[in-house]
N, C-alpha and C positions, 0 to 999 in steps of 0.2 A: 552231375559230376561223377566220374568214376575213379576208382583207385584199386590197387591190388596189393596183396600181401601173401607170400608163400604161394598157395595154389588157388586162392579165391579172389575174384573180382567183385568189388562192392560198388553199388550205384546209390547215390545220395541225392535228395532233393535240396537244391541250394537254398531255396527260400525258407524251408522249415528245418533243415539239417537232419531230416529223418532218413533212415536207411530204407531204400526202396526195393533193392534186389540184391541177391547174392548169386554168383555163378561160379561153381567149382570147375576149374580148368583141368585139374588132374596132373599138372606138371608145375614146377617152380616158375613163377612169372618173372621175366626180366624187363619187359617194357609193355606199355599200353598206349593206345591212341583211340580217340573217339571222333567220329564225323557226324555232326548234326545234319539232318535232312529236313526237307519241307514237311509241314504237318506235325512236327514234334517227334518224328521218328529219328533214329540214329543207327549208326553201325559202330561196333566196338571191334578193335583188333588187338590181339594179345600175342606177344612173342614169349617163348619159354626157353628155359635153360637147356632143354632137350631138343631144340631145333624145330619146335612146332610153331606154326602161325595159325591162330584160330580167329575166324570172323563170325560175329554174331549180330544179327539185325534186330533191333528193338528188344523186346522182352522174350523172344523165342527161348524156350528152355534148353535147346541144344545149339551148338555152333552151326551156322549156315554153311560154312566152308572150313576145311582144315587142310593144311599143307605141312609137309616135313621137308626141311632143308638139310642136306648132307654135305660133308666135305667132299672135294673132288676125289675120285677113286685113285688110290695108290695102294701098293701092296699091304702096308700096315694099317692104313686108315680106311680101308674099304668098308662102307656102311656106317662109319662113325658120324655122329651128328655134331652140329655146332650150335652154340647159344645164339639166340637172336638178341642183339644188344640195343637196337633202335628200330622203331616202326613209325611210319608217318603216312598220312593220306595226302594226296595232291589233287588239285582240281584243274581241269583244262577248260577255261571259259567260265 
């Protein structure tokens, strides 16, 4: 099970309720999703207040992928970021 507060994602063992891992994201967290994979592995996705989407596979110490989402370019909003409010995994088949 994973959860987040401020800039830290926490992983917990559901059976023992022990803290397993902490991941410092570096930006205020607005949403989290987790996708279990075969063999006990998983992928975590985190959306942030600053428009970052970070993907982390398993217990890797750093994100596997990182993306920045921006508002459409307009004269005043050029380069402005937008908060990620929801994030979900989908499966095809």
